[in-house]
N, C-alpha and C positions, 0 to 999 in steps of 0.2 A: 504494500500500500504506500502510495506517495504521501508526501507531506500535505497538510491541509491546504485547500484551495485558497488563494489570496486575491484581493482586488487587483493588486499590481500585475499578477499573472494574467488575469482576464483583460485588463486594460492594455497590456502589451501583446496580447494574442493577435497575430497578424490576420488570421481569418475573421475574427470578430471586427477588427478595425476595418477590414475591406468591406464587410457587409454594411457597417454603419455608414461608411463613406459613399458606397453605391446607393444605398437607400436615400441618403440626403441629396444626392445629385440627380436622382431620377424619379423618385416615388411621388413626392408631393411638391408642387411647384412653388407654393407661396410660403410654406412654413417649415422651419428647420426641424428635421427629424433624425439627425445624425448624432455625432459625438457630443455636440453641445447639449442637446436634450438628455442624452444618456448621462452626462456628467452632472447636470442639474438634478435629475431624478435621484442619482446615487448620493449626491451631497445631502439632499433633503431627507432621504430615507435614513441615512446614517445619523444625521443631526437629531431627528425625532427620537430614535431609540436611545441615543446617547443622553439626550436631555431628560428622558424618562427613567434613566438608570438601568437600562438593559445591559446585559453582559457584552463586553467588547466583541466577542465572537459573533453574537447575534447582529450587532451593528454592521460587521463586515459582510455577513451573509446577505443582509438587506441591501447593502451597498452594491454587492455583486449582482444580485437579482435585478435591482433597479437599472443598473448600467446596461444589461443585455436584454431587457424586457421587450424591446421592439425589433430585434433582429429578424423576426418572422415576417416583417414587412417585405423582405426579399421575395417571399412567396406570394403574399397577397395581404392587403389591408384586413380582409375578412378572416376571422379566426387566427389572427397573427399572434395572439397570446399563446395558443397551443403550438403553433408552428415554431415560435421562439423557443419554447421549452424543449421540443423535439430536436431542434437544431443544436441547442446547447449540449444535449446528451451526446449527439454525434461528435461535437467538437471535443468534448472531454474524453470520450472513449469509454469502452466497457469497464476497464479496470478502475479508472478514476471515478466512475459513477457508482461504484459499489461502496457508497458512503452516505450515511444518513443526512449529513449536512447538505450534500449535493441534492438529495431528494427534497430537502426543505426549499432550496433555491428553485428547483424545477417546478415544484408545486405552486410556489408563489407566482412565478412567471406565468404558469399555465392558466391561472384563474384571474389575472389582474384586470380583465375587461368584463367579467361577469358581474354586472351591477345589480343583479337580482338577488344575490346572496352576500353574506358577510365574508370578508377575506378570511382565509382558513387559519391564519397564524399572525403573530406580531410582525414577522418578516414580510408576509404578504401585505399586511395593513400599511407598513411603512413604505413599501413599493407603490401601493395605490396612491398614497398621499404625495410621494415624490413625483409621480407621473402626472396626476390630475391637477396639481397646483402650478404647473408650468404654463402660465398663460400670459407672460409678459410680452410686450411689443417687440422685444429684442429677438423673438423667434421669427418675426417676419423678415424675409430675405432683403426686401427693398421697401423703403418707407412708403412709397406711393402705391404699394399693392393693397392698401387697406380697403380700396373701393371694390375689389374683385367680387367678394361675396360677404354675407353676414358674419361668417366665422372670422375671416381676416379682419373685418371691420372691428369686431369686438376685441380681438387680440391686439390690434393696433391701439385701441383706446386704453388698454391696461398698461399704464405708464410705469408702475412700480408694484412689485409683489414681495411680501415678507411673510415668513412662517415663524410664528412665535409660540414656543412651547413652555407651559408653566406646569412643572411637575407637582408643586404644592396644590395648586387649584385644579389640577387634572384637566387642563384645557389645551387644545391645539388651535391656534388662531391663524386664519388666512386673512391677511390685510392687503387690500388692493386699492391702488389709486387709479381711478378711471377718469379719463378726459371726456367729459360729457358733451364736448363740442363734436366728438367723433361718434359716440353712441351713448344711449341712455343706460342707466342702471337696469331698467327693465329689459333691455336688449340682452344684457349679460345674463340675467336670470332665465330668460326665454331660451337661450342657447345652452347654458351650462347647468340647468337645474338638476339633471340626472347626475352630473359630475359632482355637484355640491352634496347631493344626498349620499353618493358613494363615499365621499370624504367623511361624512358623518358616521357612516357605518364602519369605516376603517378606524376612525378615532374611538368608537365604542369598543372595538376589539382591543384597543390599547388602554381601555378603562378610562377614557378621556371624553370630554364633550368637545365637539367641533364648533368653533365660533367664526363667523364671517363678518369682516368689517370692510365697507366700501366707502372711500373718502371720509374715513373716521366715524361713520355711522354704523352701528351694530345692526345686522340683519338677522343673525342667528345667535 
């Protein structure tokens, strides 16, 4: 059995890097879906578990899962959560996958888009929160692409995004600054309501309440 899987090993894996770069260059025209989104998701997933006092190893497993959760977009946007999990199994190989920690990573990746159920573990919950809170305008490739459709319009309006975790109060806060000259707060809710509810479910798995602030006003 090899040593424990590390985030650095995954980040430096040429196959994973190639997939992320290819997805980013060809899959979605207006929004970044490559290494930038992978790193954001990994950073937030790790931050949430660290702030809540989870073991360092769980933090790293969540970070790994969040980094590779979208590689299945190489196959298709649809069911890419399951494709991502299967692809990671193939990348790691049969011997390396004979490991309960790797099972935890793969399970978290494989269910990160199923908004009808609660995430299956703290690792999965941290992945969901890392993925679904990446709504800042910096994901748009070109500033003037905001007019293409409603999705890019709302993303463009999100000028700043912060994740604040309070272990004592057991809260996970998503704080967003929206430029209402680009879109209304109602537009954000109309587009991302299912995402907000999924963040609530993920926070509950971590024994926390999810709170949403937009332009300093509390909505949840």
